[in-house]
C-alpha positions, -999 to 999 in steps of 0.1 A, spaced: 468 -922 -359 488 -894 -376 505 -865 -355 481 -838 -368 450 -859 -357 467 -865 -322 473 -828 -317 437 -821 -326 425 -847 -301 447 -834 -274 435 -798 -281 399 -809 -278 406 -826 -244 423 -794 -232 393 -774 -243 370 -797 -224 391 -793 -192 392 -756 -195 354 -754 -201 348 -778 -172 370 -757 -148 354 -723 -159 319 -739 -155 327 -751 -120 342 -718 -109 313 -697 -122 287 -723 -108 304 -724 -75 305 -686 -72 268 -683 -83 258 -710 -58 275 -691 -31 256 -659 -41 223 -678 -41 230 -693 -7 234 -657 7 195 -654 -1 188 -686 20 179 -705 -11 195 -735 -28 203 -733 -65 174 -754 -76 148 -733 -56 165 -702 -71 161 -716 -106 124 -724 -101 117 -690 -86 137 -672 -114 118 -692 -141 85 -683 -125 95 -647 -119 106 -642 -155 82 -666 -175 51 -667 -153 31 -697 -142 46 -730 -154 31 -766 -155 51 -786 -130 58 -813 -158 77 -786 -178 98 -770 -151 123 -798 -150 132 -796 -187 135 -758 -185 158 -757 -156 176 -790 -164 166 -811 -133 150 -844 -129 112 -843 -129 111 -862 -96 130 -834 -78 106 -807 -89 78 -819 -65 104 -817 -37 116 -783 -46 80 -768 -51 71 -783 -17 99 -765 -1 91 -733 -19 54 -736 -8 64 -740 28 85 -709 24 54 -690 10 72 -683 -22 52 -705 -46 16 -720 -48 2 -748 -68 -28 -741 -90 -48 -769 -109 -54 -763 -146 -91 -757 -152 -90 -772 -187 -70 -804 -177 -71 -815 -141 -41 -836 -147 -19 -805 -150 -8 -785 -121 7 -752 -124 35 -737 -101 28 -699 -95 50 -675 -77 33 -657 -49 35 -620 -41 59 -629 -14 81 -647 -40 78 -618 -64 90 -593 -38 118 -616 -29 130 -619 -64 126 -581 -70 149 -577 -41 176 -603 -48 176 -608 -86 193 -575 -93 221 -583 -68 225 -618 -84 227 -606 -120 252 -578 -109 274 -605 -93 272 -626 -125 281 -596 -146 311 -589 -123 321 -627 -128 323 -620 -166 339 -586 -163 372 -598 -177 356 -601 -211 346 -573 -234 310 -574 -248 324 -584 -282 343 -615 -265 310 -624 -247 291 -623 -279 317 -645 -297 320 -669 -267 282 -673 -267 284 -680 -304 311 -706 -299 294 -723 -271 261 -725 -289 281 -741 -318 293 -767 -293 259 -772 -276 240 -776 -307 264 -800 -323 249 -832 -332 269 -866 -328 275 -885 -359 
């Protein structure tokens, strides 16, 4: 392996470590913010999805918030017990069940989401808007990279 290739590989590994640490720091901070609302991160993600995107088939929630489909039933059960979500069967296809945010869930999100997004904004405050746009561009480039 030539020296340039070794340097390239080491730089890629360092980038991976820096990205991992940044993700962990931001994620841990966001989870603490979410916990202050008496929700876990997955419950918050489901509520946030329903709040912003409307009713969703249970089968699609997992892929949209990146959790296992088996966990969705458990999370929706917990949200139902809290009165934040209800299940509604699809009229056209009885195999499909929709999750729907309740009025209570909407009120909760109206109250807590602005504080959460402000918190996230503060976490990113060391970056200028131009840096944020460029970083988004670069991370998408990595995220959409296809393995050879």
